[in-house]
N, C-alpha and C positions, 0 to 999 in steps of 0.2 A: 504494500500500500504506500503510495506517494502523496505528499502534500501538493496541492494545486490551488490556483486562483480560478474561480469560475465566474464567467460573465454570461448572464441570461437576459435576452431581450424577448419580451412577450408582446404580442399584439392581439387585441380582441376587436372584432368587428361586430357592431350592433346594428340591427335593422333600423333604418331611418335615423341613425346617429353617426357622429364622427367616430373614427376608430380610436381606440385607447391603447397607447404603447407605454411600456414600463421597462426599465433596465435595472438589473440587480447584479452587484459584484460582491463576492464573498470568498472566503477561504474554505477549502474542502479537502477531500481525499479521493484518490482514484485507484482502481485495481481492475484486473482482468480475470475472468473465470468462465470456463466453458464457452468460448467464442463470444462472450458479451463483455462490455466495458461498463463498470459501475462507478458512479460519482456520488459522493455523500457529502451533505452540508447541513448546517443548522440554519433554520430560518431566523430572521431578525425582526425587530420591531418595524422596520421599514416595510417589510413584506406583509405585515399585518398578521403573521403566523408565528410570532415569537414562541419558543418552547417546542416547536416541531422539528423533527429531523427528516430531511428529504433525501431519498435515494432515486437517482436516475439510472435506468438500465438501458443501454444502447445495444441493440442486437439486430444486425442487418438493416432493414429499412424501418424498424420500429423503435419506439422509445416508450418506456414505462416510467411514470413518475409516481412514487409512493411516499406519502407523508404519514408519519406517526407522531402524534402529539401527546401532550400531558394527559394522564388519565386513560391512556390506551386508545384514544380516538384516532382515526386515520382515514385516509382516502387514497384511491388509486385512479390514475388517468392513463389512457393509452393513446399514442399517436402513431400514425403511419405516413411515410413519405407520400406526397401527392394525394393525400386524402384529407377531406374537410370533415370535421366533426362539429356537431351542434349540441348545445346543452341548454337546459332551462333552469 
């Protein structure tokens, strides 16, 4: 496991609204296992999710984002290259 600096730029597009873009820079860790790359970092107050640990798993054209927060709460999101996902 190596120390890294992670820069994440996110963009959300809302129907009938301007797009919302955010940039987040933090320190984290990176390692490789079973043909996948994992990056782990702690969320900060800036992201609005302080107290959560986030793991990004990059495998082929997919990315899995998994957050685990205080008290055992968590969430997972999946992304795939050239695919658009909608949520409510």
